C-alpha positions in Angstrom: -95.2 190.3 -139.6 -97.7 189.8 -137.1 -99.6 186.5 -138.0 -98.6 186.5 -141.6 -99.6 190.3 -142.0 -97.6 193.6 -141.8 -96.8 195.6 -138.4 -95.7 199.1 -137.8 -94.1 200.9 -134.9 -95.1 204.5 -134.2 -94.0 206.3 -130.8 -93.7 203.0 -128.8 -97.3 201.7 -130.2 -97.7 198.7 -132.6 -100.2 198.6 -135.3 -101.3 196.1 -137.6 -102.3 197.0 -141.3 -106.0 196.3 -141.5 -107.1 197.8 -145.1 -106.1 200.4 -147.8 -107.4 203.7 -147.1 -108.4 206.2 -149.7 -105.9 208.0 -151.9 -103.6 204.6 -151.8 -102.8 205.5 -148.3 -102.3 202.6 -145.8 -104.5 202.2 -142.7 -103.2 200.8 -139.5 -105.0 200.0 -136.3 -103.6 199.5 -132.9 -102.8 195.9 -131.9 -105.1 196.4 -128.9 -108.3 197.1 -131.0 -109.6 193.8 -129.6 -109.5 195.2 -126.3 -111.3 198.4 -127.3 -108.6 200.7 -128.4 -109.6 202.7 -131.5 -106.4 204.5 -132.4 -105.4 204.6 -136.0 -102.5 205.6 -138.2 -103.1 206.3 -141.7 -99.8 206.3 -143.8 -98.6 206.6 -147.4 -97.3 203.6 -149.3 -93.8 204.5 -148.4 -94.9 204.4 -144.7 -94.7 208.2 -144.0 -97.5 209.0 -141.6 -100.5 211.1 -142.7 -102.5 211.5 -139.8 -103.6 209.7 -136.5 -107.2 209.0 -135.7 -108.5 208.9 -132.4 -106.2 208.4 -129.0 -105.3 205.1 -127.3 -107.1 203.9 -124.6 -103.7 202.4 -122.8 -100.2 203.2 -122.0 -97.6 201.9 -124.5 -96.6 198.5 -124.0 -93.3 197.8 -122.0 -90.2 196.7 -124.4 -87.0 195.2 -123.5 -83.8 194.1 -125.5 -81.9 190.9 -125.5 -79.1 189.9 -128.0 -80.4 193.0 -130.2 -83.9 192.0 -130.6 -86.9 194.1 -129.0 -89.6 192.3 -127.3 -92.9 193.7 -126.2 -94.9 192.6 -123.5 -98.5 193.3 -123.1 
């Protein structure tokens, strides 16, 4: 969870849950939304991707793994 909320990783991009979408789906915004990225993922409540909305305005974050834990750098 990110700051008390839920996080989702899809294709190396991270998303935070923002609100419920219509039809009992979940809406996830890119974690870089505050930097202007408008990418959104809509999933079912079982976390199956329904659709992507908008493109990312940045490259995916770099990751590294230490002791079995994956870290993201911005």
